[in-house]
C-alpha positions in Angstrom: 43.7 60.5 196.7 43.3 61.0 192.9 39.8 59.6 192.4 39.9 60.6 188.8 41.9 57.4 188.2 39.4 55.1 189.9 38.3 52.4 187.6 40.7 53.6 184.8 42.4 50.3 184.5 39.4 48.0 184.7 37.2 50.5 182.9 39.1 50.6 179.7 37.9 48.4 176.8 40.9 46.1 177.0 43.6 45.2 179.5 46.1 43.5 177.3 44.0 41.0 175.3 41.2 40.9 177.8 37.9 42.5 176.8 36.2 44.4 179.6 32.4 44.7 179.5 31.0 48.3 179.2 29.4 48.0 182.6 32.8 48.6 184.3 32.9 52.0 182.6 29.3 52.5 183.4 30.1 52.3 187.1 32.1 55.5 186.9 29.7 57.2 184.5 26.6 56.6 186.7 28.4 57.7 189.8 30.1 60.7 188.4 28.7 63.1 191.0 29.8 61.1 194.0 33.1 60.4 192.2 33.6 64.2 191.9 32.8 64.8 195.5 35.2 62.1 196.6 38.0 64.1 195.0 37.0 67.1 197.0 37.3 65.5 200.5 40.0 67.4 202.5 41.2 64.2 204.2 42.2 62.9 200.8 43.3 66.1 199.2 46.0 66.5 201.9 47.6 63.2 200.8 48.4 64.9 197.5 50.3 67.7 199.2 54.1 67.4 199.3 53.9 69.0 202.8 51.4 66.5 204.2 52.1 66.2 207.9 52.5 62.9 209.9 49.4 63.7 211.8 47.3 64.2 208.7 48.6 61.0 207.2 47.9 59.0 210.4 44.4 60.4 210.4 43.9 59.2 206.8 45.2 55.8 207.6 42.8 55.5 210.6 39.8 56.5 208.5 40.8 53.9 205.9 41.3 51.3 208.6 37.8 52.1 210.1 36.3 51.5 206.6 38.1 48.4 205.6 37.7 46.8 209.1 34.0 46.8 208.4 34.0 46.1 204.6 36.4 43.3 204.3 34.8 40.8 206.8 31.4 41.6 205.2 32.7 41.0 201.6 34.7 37.9 202.5 31.7 36.0 203.7 29.3 37.4 201.2 30.1 34.8 198.5 32.4 31.9 197.8 35.2 33.8 196.1 37.2 30.7 195.4 34.3 29.3 193.4 34.6 32.2 191.0 38.4 32.1 190.7 39.3 34.9 193.1 41.6 34.5 196.1 40.1 37.0 198.5 43.0 36.8 200.9 45.4 38.2 198.2 43.1 41.2 197.9 42.8 42.2 201.5 43.8 45.8 202.4 43.3 45.5 206.2 46.5 43.7 206.9 48.4 46.4 204.9 46.7 49.1 207.0 47.6 47.4 210.2 51.2 47.2 209.2 51.3 50.8 208.1 49.7 52.0 211.4 52.2 50.0 213.4 55.0 51.9 211.6 53.6 55.0 213.4 53.3 53.4 216.8 49.7 52.2 216.6 50.2 48.7 218.0 47.7 45.8 217.7 46.2 46.5 221.2 45.5 50.1 220.1 43.8 49.2 216.8 40.6 48.5 218.8 40.3 52.1 219.7 39.9 53.2 216.1 36.3 54.0 215.1 34.9 51.5 212.7 32.2 52.2 210.1 28.9 50.7 211.2 26.5 51.6 208.4 27.1 48.7 206.1 25.2 48.2 202.8 23.2 45.1 202.2 24.5 43.1 199.2 21.9 40.6 198.1 23.3 39.0 195.0 26.5 37.9 193.4 26.2 40.7 190.9 25.9 43.3 193.6 28.9 41.9 195.4 31.0 42.0 192.3 29.9 45.6 191.5 30.8 46.7 195.0 34.2 44.9 194.7 34.8 46.4 191.3 34.9 49.8 192.8 37.4 48.7 195.5 39.6 47.0 192.9 39.4 50.1 190.7 40.4 52.3 193.6 43.9 50.7 193.5 44.6 52.9 190.4 44.0 56.1 192.4 45.9 54.7 195.4 48.9 54.1 193.2 48.9 57.7 192.1 48.7 58.8 195.7 51.6 56.5 196.6 53.8 58.3 194.1 53.0 61.6 195.7 53.5 60.3 199.2 57.0 59.0 198.2 57.8 62.5 196.8 56.5 64.3 199.9 58.6 65.5 202.8 57.5 62.3 204.6 59.0 60.1 201.9 56.6 57.4 202.5 57.1 54.0 200.8 55.8 50.5 201.3 58.5 49.7 203.9 57.9 52.7 206.1 54.2 53.3 206.2 52.6 53.4 202.8 52.0 49.8 201.9 48.3 50.3 201.7 48.6 53.0 199.0 51.1 50.8 197.0 48.5 48.0 197.3 49.5 45.3 194.8 52.8 46.8 193.8 54.2 45.4 190.6 51.3 42.9 190.4 48.6 45.6 190.2 47.9 45.1 186.5 47.9 41.3 186.9 45.5 41.5 189.8 43.1 43.8 187.9 43.2 41.6 184.9 42.4 38.5 187.0 39.5 40.2 188.7 38.1 41.5 185.4 38.4 38.0 183.9 36.6 36.4 186.8 33.7 38.8 186.5 33.4 38.3 182.7 33.0 34.5 183.4 30.0 35.0 185.6 26.4 35.6 184.5 26.3 39.1 185.9 23.1 41.1 186.0 24.0 44.6 184.8 21.5 46.5 186.9 22.5 44.6 190.1 26.2 45.1 189.3 25.7 48.8 189.0 23.6 48.9 192.1 26.4 47.2 194.0 28.9 49.7 192.6 26.7 52.7 193.7 26.6 51.3 197.2 30.4 51.2 197.3 30.8 54.8 196.0 28.1 56.0 198.5 29.7 54.3 201.6 33.2 55.5 200.6 31.9 59.1 200.4 29.7 58.9 203.5 32.5 57.6 205.7 35.5 59.5 204.3 33.7 62.9 204.3 32.8 62.7 208.0 
């Protein structure tokens, strides 16, 4: 996955007419070392290869599933998302991963056999939660770049045959990023806590995916 594009969309100063606070860019700046190491993980590098094998791809999907199966339930109950104008259901990646895995014969009864991340971070404030979520939302930019390479690979993977997760929001990706950024700007976010939450997200992504 091309992690050089993480936070590119929500990290710019403006998305359309929407001003984005500098702290979005600061997330990437302050986690530059982890960001770089993410881009060097073999599991993710293979997804950029036009000769990626089916076995390699399924392994990557399972690792992503194991991460999101832990993160999404934690994040969903961490705050009242509707109260800040975010429909969390629209942002779930886990259902996409489940559908992708089923395309490769991993049925619902076999999902329970996939190892799930157990070392979850503690997010104590709204600002920490939003910082953590900002990294996940920003990662959709890198996922989109990966989706393009998967479509051009020998596997020719697209949303309808096993790459829905990497295509994430599809044509709505800019709209979804804008909506998230807008919701964050409307909150009284503590910058230090926001960055702390973002660091926790970068750290857990690396710790899990580098295993």
